[in-house]
C-alpha positions, 0 to 999 in steps of 0.5 A: 417382765417377759412372761416366757421367762416366768415359766419356761427355759430352753428344752436343752436346759430341761433335758439336762435337769431331768436326767436327775430330777422330776420336780415340777407341776407343769401348766398346760401352756408349758407342755410344748416346751417340755414335750421333747424332754418328756418324749425322751423319757417315754412319752408317746403323745404330743402336748396337743394330745394332752391338752387341746382346746380344739379337740378331745384330749386327756384334759377332757377326761380329768376333772375336779371332784367335789371340793378338793380332789381329782377324778377321771372318766373311764367310760363313754357313759360318764363313769368316773373313778376317784379315791375312796377317801375322796368319795368318803363323805358321799359314802358316809352320807348314804350310810347308816347302821342298817345300811353301813356302806362305809363298812360293807361297801356299796355297788349299784348293780344297775343305773336305777340303784345309783345314789343321787348326792345333791351338792356333789359336783365335778368340774372340767377345764374348757380352756386356759388362756394367758391374760396377763397383759389385760389384767396388768394393763391398769397397774402402775409401778408406784401403786400401793398394794391395795390399789394394785389389787383393786386394779387387778380385780377390776380388770379380771372381772371384765375378763371373766364377764366376757368368758361367761357371757354364753351362760354355759360356762364358769370362769376365773382369773388365777394369779401365778408366781405372786402376781407376775402372771394371770391365767383365765380358766374357763370351766364346765360344772356338772351337778348331778353326780351319783355314787355307783360303787365303793369297796368295803372299808377293809379294802378301801381303807385297808391299813387305816391311820397306821398305814396312812402316808406309809410304804409299803401300802396295800390300800384299794383306795377307789370309789366309783361315781357317774356323771349325769347330764340333761338330754343335750349333754349339758350340765343340769340340776339333779333329776331322775330325767337326766342321762349319763354324760358323754365325755369328749375323751375317755381314758383307755385302761392299760392291762399291760401293767407297769415295770420299774423304770417305765415312764409315768405322768399324773394329771390333776389339780394339786392344791398348794405348794410353797416352793419359794418359801423364804427361810423366815417362812420355813422357820415359822413352819418348822418351829411354830405352825407344824408343832402346834397343829400336831399337838392339837390334832393329837389331842382331838384324835385321842377323843374321837378314836376312843369314841369310834371304837365304842359303837358303830353309831359313833364310828359312822358319825365321826368317820369323815371328821376323824379321817380329815383330822388324822390325814393332816396330823400324820402329814405334818409329822412327816413334813417336819421330820423331812424338813429337818432331815433335809436341813431345809432352813439352812439350805434356803439360807444358803440359797438366799446368800447366793442371791445376795452375792449375785445381786451385789455383783450385778450392782443391784443392791435393791434385790438384796433388800427384798430378803431383809424386808421379807424377814421383817414381814415374817416377824410381824405376821407371826402372831397373826399366822399363829392366830389363824392356825389356832382359829382353824384348829378350834373352829373348823376341826374342833367341836361341831358346836363352834360352827353350829352356833353361827347358824343362830346369829341371824336369830340372835341379832335380828329376831324381833326384826324378822318377826316384824317383817314376817320372816321369823317362821321361815328362819325358825324352819331353817334353824330346825332343819340345821339342828336336825342335821347337826344333832344327827351328825354330832354326839354332844359328849364327844363334842364336849370332850374334844373342846376340853382336849384342845382348848388348853392349847388355844388358850396357851397361845392365843393373844389376849386381844383375840380371846373371846370374853366368855373364856374369862369365866375359866378364871373368874367363875371356875378358878382355872378349872378347864374341865369345869368350864367346859362341862358347865358350858355344855350343861347350860347352852341351848346349842348343845341339846336338841331338846333345849334348842327346840324349846328355845325356838318355841319362845318369843323372838325377844326371849330368844335374843335375850337367851342367846345373848348370854348363852355360853356356847353362842358366846364362845363361837361368835366371840371367837369368830368375830375377834378373829375376823376383826383383828387377826384377818385384816392384819394377816391380809395386810401383811400377806399382801406385803409379803406377796409383793416382796416375793414378787420382787424377789422371784423376778430378781431370781429370774434375772440373777439365775437365768438358767434355773426353772421357775415353775409356778407353785400349785394353786388348785389349777390343772397341772401335769407331773412326770417321772418314772415308776421307781422305788426309793432309798429314803434313809440309811439302810432302808430300801423301798421297792416300787410294787406291792401285791396281795400277798403283802396285804395278807401278811398284814392281815389281822382278823377282826382288827379295824385297820387290818381285817380282810374280807372273807371273799378276798381271802378265798380269791387269794388262796385260789389265786383266782385273779382273772385277767388282772393277775400276773404270773400268779400274783395280784398287783396292788400298789406302786410308787413313782417319782411324780411330784404330787400334793393334796388335790392330786388325790384321785388323779389318773396316773398314765403311761406314755400312751395316755392309758390309765395305769393307776390312781394316785392316792398318797405320798410316802411319809418321807415325801410329805415335805415336798410341798416345800422341798422336793428331794429326788432320792426320797419323794415318791407318790403312791398309786393303786394299780388299775388292775387291782381296781378292776379286780376289786370291782369284778372279782371281789365285789361282783360289779363286772358290768362296770368293767364292761363299760371300759376300754381295756387295752393290751399291746402285743407285738402287732400293736394294741388290742382291745380285750374282748368282753364280757370277762369270764371269771 
């Protein structure tokens, strides 16, 4: 295949399309081709200004934050902005009942107060290079899927090894468009990232679950970190001797604000879209996957929410877990609704029919056969997809017992061997440390209630051959009484009590092995995991490979049959740019959303003492006095805005930029009517939500007294005679 057809169409076609829509998550390599289109809408930069290997560009101020968010550098001292919910786990780790940073916020008033967070990293992109020819050089048309994959992995390993030979960078070869294209991505990861500031929850999580995914929004979804490096500005392990990182590019901050119709773009690391999902896949999402996940998460949230309301200790303990469960729960509800409203299944079927018609008229009947093959493959993979979804919800989002039990596997299966080799004490020490952390972060009564709430859904849908044998006790020993089974499990397991677990570790290795071999908590966890890995995973992987191969043929055929269409590659956690404009929407009949919110709207939602809608006293005073400093506009304080930027998970924390490449906001959400955009993007409905950068500065300076951080930044105002850097310090 000629790769130019994989990613690019003519500029004229792009200009015609983007008069009507802003769908697309564009790779850096595509920016030159769409530069004219973007400039026609308001971009004042070149593609080289956005992405360059030879000199500092916007890409050098954007990074992967932690495991799944985006962040941006806003000072030459390595100061980083991201979302509050992206920094939430770090804030939680530093919080306690005595130092409740989740509730009260945290601000380091000087560098010595910034909090180290071992394990937290940020990763910059050094370069992205098309290596398709090298990776596919050993691939033949007649290869089996497994042989093809082996050849690709071998070639990719060579490419990666060459890229990493300097020892300073990481590298990975990523697949695009189901293996039609491969790109080498070279990265640089910094491992000393410290918490600098976070607003109180009443600002950073204002609106809570009620407002999550909703518009209008009034959430100050921001947290602040700083990158530290060695004296040579290179990545270094966390150390008091490290110094603030000096970036290749720093984002200037626009103080001019945004107006409806302004050009905007978002630069970040969107996680996953499914733009090319066939009708069979869409039906699976709509009829099975989303409804089941929604039901299981609703059940666990009922338990966790009640526990969090009962005490501050449990609120802090479960804050991060609740947030992660709730986010997906509400997103899938919106996604399901959006797919139904757009008639996504029927629409995709019509696309497939047009595909068949063009294939027939072209004389290439083999292309039509790919659609039939895809339907057959989705029918065959359905039980394993269901098993995967059930496993993820039970094992990763269910009771903490499931994951803690796996920590004891080495001791349970090789305890005596470890003793003979003199390694037993080291393993016991490791387990005691893991137990200390586990029991500090998990309440066993809550854990038990979560298992009791979601296990019925798991048992109803899981195939018998994938069910852990210990679950037979529900019928055999407890006569079908689920609650009795769960209560007995938590009452007897060594893994559900810190005291019992510590006493177990004090016994001889042979006794430990014997006890764990019949421990119901251990058997539930390992039995579920082992059957999933041995049965569901290989079958799902085998059929997924076949689906990807067929999708590769289907997509290549679509490029041939529809030469004037745009085929941007699905998001896969790689650096992408989306662009559009600041605008509201009309998502449903009689419903109109304006593009802006202000502090006045926040005060209209204010409910004293409410865990979601309370407001700090100082913020109330600032509002009443209209004391907004240089961040307000005509007696109002901008808070959030919407734009027609195509975003998804992973874009959280991404910088939203104007046409000059200046920071105007931080992306943190989509409207509820937009959550189907991972599968179907609709220009009239799909809007991303950003916190206005002026509100971010207002929070830091006026509300929280951290103006010294604002003074690190370059605040820019554009007058009739050109840009001006606003003089600092800022006077309140």
